[in-house]
N, C-alpha and C positions, 0 to 999 in steps of 0.2 A: 084203632090210634086217639092217641089226644092229640086234639086240636085246639090249637092255645087261641082261645076268639080275640082279634084284633076290636080294642074299644079307639084306640088314640095311634093314628099313623105318624106320628111324632116319637113315639117310645122309642128310648134307643137302643133298644134292642131291636131295632127296624134302622138304624144305622145304615148300614152297609150297603141296604138297597134303595137309598139317597142319592147315594152317592156312587154315579155310576164310573165315575171314571178311570178310567184301567191302569191314570198310576196314581193311582189313589191308595191299590191294595199291594201296593210293592211292601210296604214295611210288615205286613201283616202274613204277606204272599196268600194272600187271599183272591176268588173268582168266586162273581156273578153272572149266574147261565139264566138263559129266560127260553120260553116255549115248552109246551111236552116234548116233543121229538127233541132239541138237546139233552133238555130236565131227564126222562126218561134214559136215556142212550149212557149219560153220563152214570148215572142210579145202577146203571150192570155196570158200571167199573168195581176196584174197589178203593177209590177217590176218599176224603175224609170227608162227608157233608154234613153242614152244620148246622143248618137250616131251610126249613124249604117257606113260602106264601105262598097261597095259592088257595082257589075259592075249591069250594065244596064240591062241586062240579068234578075240579082235577080229582082230589081224593079220593071223593065215590066213584072214578072210572079207572085209576091206579091206585087204588090199593095195594093188590097183591103185588105188588113194583116197590110201591112202599115199603111194605114190611118185613123186607127183603133185606133193607138198609139197619142201622142203626142209627136215628136220627134225634137230637133231642129237642129239638124244637120244629115243628110243625103247625105254622100260621096259618089263622083261617081268613082270609080277608074276600069282601066281593071284589069286583073288577073293575071299581068304581073307586075305594080304594089302592087298587095297587096303582091308578092311573094317576094319582093324586099323589103318591108316591115315587112314580117318577118320571113326572113334571109330564108327562103328553101323553095322549091314548094308546094302546095297548092291541094288540090282536091278537093275547096268548094270555092264560087264566094259571100259568105260574113262573114263580123267579124261585133259583136258587144259590146258596151262599157253601161255596166247598174251600178247598184248599188245597191249593195247586200242587201237583204233584213233586218229589225230590228233581231235579233234575240229572241228567246222567254225564256223567266225562267222557272224551271223546274213546279211553279204553272200552265203553261202555255201547258204543254206537256198530248196527250190523255192518254188515260188505254193505252196503250200498244207503244212500249218503243226500237226500236231497239237504240242499247248503242256499242259503239266502244271503245276500248284501244288501244291506241299506237300501231292504222293501220301507217303503212308507204304510202301507195303506195296513190298517186292518182286513180289510173283505180279501186282499188277496194273501198275508199270510194264514188264513180261514181257506179259499178257494184252495192254495196249494198244497197244505195240509188234505183236503178233502182227499185232492186226488191224488194227492203221497199213501191213506190208507187203503185207497180201492184200489189202488196197480201195488201193493203187497211193496210198495220202499218204506218200511217203518222205522228211519232216521230219520230227527229233522233238526239240523244245527241251523240258526238263528245268531244273526246279534244283537248285543244288550240293549244296543239306541234304539231299535223297532218294535213297533206293536209287539206284545206280547200274546202266545199266540194262545194262552187261558183267559184274554178281553174278552171281553163282552159281545162283541162284536163277529172276533176273531171265533169264536163258538159257534156262537151261530150259524154262520157262514160255512164252517168245518161239516156242522148237522153232528157238532161236537167229538166226530170222529176224530182228532185231533187227540182224543183221548187212547186212542191205539198206537198212538207213535211213541218213542223217546225222544225228550227233545233234550237237549244237548242245548249251550247259548255262549256266547263266545266275545270277548271285549275286540283282539287283533285278530284283523285279517289277514295280516300277509303269517304270521307268526303260527295261526292256525291250520292256515291249507302247508307250511312246513314240516307241521305235527302231523298232519294226516297225510302228506307224503313218506315220510318214515314211518308213518304206523303200516305202510302197504299199499295205501290206496292212491290208483291214479285219477286225478280231477281233473274234470270236467270245465270246460268254460260255451257256458253259451251264450254267445256273441255273432256280427254280423264281421266276420275282415276277411282281405281278401283271398287267404289260406287256411282259412277253416274247413274241417271235413263237413261235407253235406251230411247230414242226417238218414240219408238214405245207402248210402255208405258207411255209418260208423260200425264198428265191433267193439265194442266196448269189454272192458278187461273187466274178471270176476269180482273184484272189489273194485266200486269208481264210488266215486262224487262228481256230486249234478252241482253244479253251482249260477248260480241264476241272479241278473246285476238288480240294479235300481229299477225301477218302471219306467221314469225317462230316460234316466243318464246311463246306463245299461252299466258293465264291469268298464273301469279305467285299466290305461295300457299297463300300469306298472303290475296291477292283479293277472291281467289278462299274459300275463309274463313268467307268473309265478306260476301255471295255470299248465298241467302235461298236455292236454289240447282243445282248440279248440275245434265246438260243435254247431253250424248253423240248421235251421231248417227252409226248406228251399220253400218258398213262394211267388207268386203270378208280379209281374214284373210293378213299379207305381207302390209296393207295398212292403214296408222295409221289417214295419216287424208285427208281433202281437202279443196280446197283452201275455205280462209276464205266467200267469199262473193258468191261462189257455198255451204255451208255452211249454211249461213244465209237465203237463200233464203228455203230451204231443211228444218229449224228448222219454219221460220216464217209461209210455211206453215200449216204445222202440228200445230205450236200454233192458225193461225188461225180457223184451220176445228175442236179443240175440242170445 
């Protein structure tokens, strides 16, 4: 490996690592990932990797994985230099600059889809992605105004497993739900309503979309009216809801099991 020893942490080639805000990468379609587990998971995919920024210890330990990818820039830095670049203390020893994969159209998605509406937390985006990948729900449909699934925090929480999913981004939820129904999907809304189907009684169709709402507000009435069925998780008295990532995991398990 030809490692490039970093002398100046303000080198223009390292600018991508200085700017950690997810929305800063939209114009270049880039992403930054960190920690060995996440980076190594992504190295095992066909994603385009532009560079690595890591310590000698990382390069020595994972040389066999790194050599399987064509990466033009392998920057060598100390952990102290890396901390200066990101501006805070870190507990890992590697970072990656890659290019987000091409998004899928609705036509390219599988028969089972996890769809999110108005999610605001990058951590929830990543956690839902990890559960979907683990349970074999390989298509992930998200709104354009939500945190991107290839954002640094979402990637870290997903442990890089977002890379296993077909990602599709939509702008208009009502039009998208209608388009999905026209393509033969039955759209299930996860919400607590008086007429909701209890999860234990659910008999999902073979081709389905599971729609999860906003972390605090849930799904609005006009969105619920567009869906084919509302499903709720039975819970103890006095507890109205679960975290969206936990709820989606339980629901997807039942959907796949049925």
